[in-house]
Every structure is written in structure tokens, then in C-alpha cells.
C-alpha positions, 0 to 999 in steps of 0.5 A: 185627132189621134185615136190610137193609144189614148190611155197611155197619154192620159197615164203619162199626163197624170204621172207627170202631175203626181211627179212619178217617174214611171216608164210608160213605154213598157207593154201594159200587161208587164206594168200591170203585173208589177203594180199589183204584185204585192196585192195581198188578198186580191187575185192578180191576173197571174193568179187567175191565169195559173188557177192559183186563186186566193180568198180575201185573206190571201189564202190559196186553195179555199175555192169550194167549186168542184172541190172534192175536199170541200165537205171533208172532215180532217184532223185539225190542230188542237189549238184551233179546236180550242179557239173554236170552242172558246169562241162558242163559249164566249158567244153563250156567255156574252150574247146568250147563244147568238153570234154577237155584233162585235166585228173585231172579234169576228175579224180576229177569229177569221185572221187566226183561222186563215193564218192556220190554213196557210200552214196546211197543204193547199189541198187540205185548206178548204177541208180544214175550214169545213172541219172547223165550221162543223165543229163550231156548229156541233158544239153550239148545238150540243150546248143549246140542247143542254141549256134547253134541258136545264132552262125550260123555254129558253131560246137563243138570245134570252138570258142564261144563268151563268151557273148553268153555263158553268156546269155545261162547259165543265161537262166532259161530253162538251170538253171532249169535243175539242180534245184528241179525237173526240170530234163529234160531227153528228149534225 
């Protein structure tokens, strides 16, 4: 009975069954790095060893642990501010102020944000995520407050007349939150 390098023998066996021509005489660490080099959003061993960890969308620099930028407000692009505004607007029109259950919408927004983060310096990425999240919360709170002022007894999820929402979303105090430096981050 051979106790030594059994996993290598097993890997060779399965390789032959699948018709693969993998060189199993390479050291295991080298082979693992070549297999996982195109891992997408997954962290490879090299990522862990170098400290360059990625989120599930393959964006490096998104770790908040011991990160001084994790709760920092920075300037973000007007395009991303508008996307956040439109997302909040859609949630009020479609779901009466709730987040909704359309996973495709959530995923589309997450992909858009993560693609945006990739265009920023690594050190600014987590701060941009915080900024966009705070913008979303700030807009939603302001709109909720305006709806409650115009529709007594309204709570999230209850129907909102569309003419009320039209008036609220046309209000300068709401639209100025996404234009220029009108980022009102009072929470």
C-alpha cells in the first residue's frame, strides 16, 4: 500500500478518464495558479498572499475592514448619481417606496456600480460605494418625508398616487441632490 502522493494518482486517473492531457508532474501550487488564473470575481491564492482581494464582481479595493476610506464621502460621477436617483424613483413608482423583488434590476444596478468602481483608483472604490449608498438613503428619506407630508397615514408599501410622485420628483430640492455638488448627506 502506497501512502505518499495519492491525490496525484487520483488526479491522473480522472484526467485519463476525461481525456485530458494535463502534466501532473508539475508542483501542485503552480498547477493551481494556472487553473484559477482566470477566476473572475473569485480570489485566487495569489490575491490572498498579496493582499489584493476582490469582491464577488472582481473589483479590488472593496474591503471595509480597517479601511479609513470606508465611511468617506467623495465626489462621484453625475452619471452614477443619476442612476441612483432613477433607481430610487423606480422603487417609489413600481414598489411604493419598497425595494421590490426584481433580482434582475438589482443585479443590473450592482454590475453598473461595480463597473464604475473599476474606473476609479483602488483607494477610492470603497468610498465611492459608501457615497452612492448614502446618496440613495438620503434621496429615499427625503422622498418618503415628502410623500408622508402629502399623503397622511402613508407608510412604505402602501399605494402612492402617481400625481403626488410626479410633483415630488419635479421638486428642485429633490433633483438638486444629483446635480453638481447638491449632495445632501444629512442622515
